[in-house]
N, C-alpha and C positions, 0 to 999 in steps of 0.2 A: 497449437500443440508445441511442446518443447522439442527442439532439435539439438542434438549434440554433434559438433564437428570435431572428430578426433584429431585431425591434422593440426589444428590450432588449439585444441582442448578448450572449446568455447560452446556455451549453450545459449540458445536464444529462442524467442517465441516466433513461430511461423504460422501464418494464416492457413486455413484449410486449402485454399487455392490461391496462391500468390498472384497478384495482378500488376504489381509494379516492380519489375525485375531490372536490376542494373547488372550487366555482365561485362566484366573486364577481362574475359577469356574468350578469344576469338573462336576457339573450338566449341565452347559452351554456347556462344551466340549462334553459331551455325547449327548446332544440335537443336537448340530451342526452336529455330525456324523450321528445321526439318521435321520436328514433332508437331508442328502446327501451333506453336505457342508464341509466334512472333509478335502478335498483337498485345502481348503482355510484357514485352521488353520496352522499357522507357528510357534506357541509357546504355551506351556501349563504350568500348575502348576505341582508340583511333585506328586500330588494326582490323576491326570487325568488318568494315565495309568491303574489304578485299574478298570476303568469302560469302557474303549475303548480298545478292544483286539488289540494287535500288534501295539500300538501307537508308531510312529517313528518320532516324531517332537521334537525339543529342549525343555528342561525344562527351563523356564525363571524365575521361582520364586516359592513361596509357598503362603500361605494364607496371610502373613503379609509383605513379603519383596520380592524384585526382584533383578535380575542380571542386573544392569543398563547398562553395556557395551553391553550385548546381546540384551537388549531392543532396544538400539540405532542402533545396527547392523541390526536387523530384520525390522526396519522401519515400524511399524504396521500402518494400516489405521483404525483399530478398536481394542480397548482393553476392555475386559469384566471382571468386578469384581462384587462383591455383596455388600450389606450393612452389618449391624451388625458390627462385629469386623473388616471386610475388608473395611469399609467405609473410614477410615482414609487413607488407601493406595490409594483408588480412588481419594480422595482429593489431595493427594501428586502428583499423576500422572497428575491430572488436572492442578496443579500449573506449571507443566513442559510443559503444552500446548499439551499434548497427547490426542488423540481422545478416551476418556475413558467413558464407560457407566456402571453405577452401578445398577445391577438388584436388586429389592427389595427381601428380604427374604420372601418366601411364608408362609402364615399362614394357608393354606388349600391346598387340592388337586387342587382346582380351581385356586389358586394362582400359582401353578406349570404350569397349562395350560396357564394362562395369560402370564407368563414369556416366555413360548414357543412361543406364538404369537409375543411377543416383540422381541425375538431373530430373528424370521422370518422377522419381519419388518426391523430390523437393517441390515439384510443380503439381503434384497429385495427378500425374498422367503416366502411371506406371505401365499400363498396357500400350499406350502410344510409344513409350520408350522401348518396350520389348518388341513391338512391331518393327521399329527402326533398326534394332539390333539384328533381328532376323533378316531384314532386307540387306543389311551390311554383310552379314555372314554369307548369305546366298550369293551376293555379288562377288565377294572375295573368293568363294569356291569356283565361280564361273571364270574369274580371271586366272586362277591357278590352272584350271583345266585347259584354257586356251593356249598355254605355253607349250611349244613343241621344240624338239631339238635340244642341243646342249645348253647347260646353264652357265652363263658367264660368271667368272670370279669378279666381284665388285669391291672396289675401294671407295668408301664414302668419306668425303671431307666436308665438314660444316664450318663456315665462318660466321660466328656470332659477333658482328661488328669486327673488331680487330683480334678476336680470340678464335683460334683454330682448334677443332676437335674432330675425332672420328668416332665410330660407334663399335661397341661390343655387342654381345648377345642379349644384354639386359636393357633393350630399348625397342620401342615399337617400330623404329625405322628399320631395324633388322627384319621384322615381320613384313614391313612394306616391300623391301627388296625381294624377300623370299616369295611373297604372294605374286609379285610381278614376274618371277622366274629366274632370279639371280641368287648367287651365293655370296654374302658379305665375307670378306677375307678374315675378319676378326670375329666371326659368329661364335667361335668356341671360347672367346674371352668373356669371363664372368664380370663384365663391367658395362656401364652405360656409356658415358661420353668421356673420352680421354685424349690426351695429346699423343699422337702416334710416333713411333720410331720410324723415320722415313727410310732408313736402310732396311728395316724389316718389311716395310711395304714393298720395296723393290725386290727383296728376296722372294716374297709371296707371289710376285708377278701377276697382278690383276689384269683382266681383259678390259675392264671398264673403269674409268675414273669419273665418279659421280660427285659433282661439286655443287654445294649450296652456298650462296652469299646473298646478303641483303642489299637493296638498292642504295641505301645510305653509305654502305662500304662495299662497293662492287669489287670482286676478285676476278681477274682475267685468267682463265685456265691455261691459255697458251703461254703466258708469262711464267706461271708456276711450273709447267712442264719443262720449259726451256731452262729456267733457273736451276731445277733439280736434275736436269739431264735426262728426264724421263721421256722426252720426245725422241730420244735416240735409243735409250736402253729398253724401255717398256713399250712405247708406241701404243698406248691404250686408246680405245674409243672414248671420247669425252662427251659426257652428258651434263648440261648445266641446269640446275634447279634454281628457281627464284621464288619470290613471295606470291606469285600469281596463283590463283585458285587452279587446282588441277596439275600444278607443276611444283608444288611446295612440299619438300620432304619433311618439314618440321610442323606442318599443320595437321593436328590429330582429330579434326572434325570429320563428318561423313565424307567430305571431299577427298579424304585420304585415298579412297578407292578410285577416284578420278585420276589422282596422281599415279596410282598403281597401274592403271590402264595406259596412261601416257608413258610411264617408265617401261612397261612391257613392250610397247611399240619401239622404244629405243633398243631394247634387247633383241627384238626381231631384226632390227637393222644390223646389229652386231653379228647375228647368226648368218645373215646373207652377205656380209661383206667379203 
């Protein structure tokens, strides 16, 4: 059947039940395995093994580039990428005539669920996808219900390599923090990711400093706090997020809810301190 991907304005022929899927999106790879479609995944990105235990399929690329020879050898009937920085890769693959679908970057927890249904539709496994969505919604409700006591004000700082950003209300990370029982300090900001005004952060006086950095470019929270004087003026509880499954703020696969549970435990520690 013909499939049209709006995010890159591309149409391609998709088999009734794709059997040779290349996923360059770790969240999509995690979702495919959670739906029971792991045996149909024949190639992944170098990041996917972080979130799928014992993943034993070839690595065919990363977020921005691919191994062209391996792509050709594997002869995929579906390639999954995302938008944002990866959109250009999707466009390049489309120019080659490959069956590529670019999933939109989710702006909320509900966007993650919508992507899950989209993946299910592409794989001709819509009911499995909806069952997974229901499971995720149920787990999110349970996590919300477990939180008791005051909600900490949370400042989120994300380091993408050498680039620092925080979050507004137009991102699924805002939902993640909320599900866990916290209130992001910029939740009212109608923005996704932006460079914060550090003086404004100090004025808003967060209770928790939630920091994400990648292992290639580690950021030390104690050094940041000392450099900014926040170890004296704010004295927030510090929580450090990494690329590890269940502790990764920026992984939007089903393990997002494992991260929410871990994060909630950190919040409970703040309440009891």
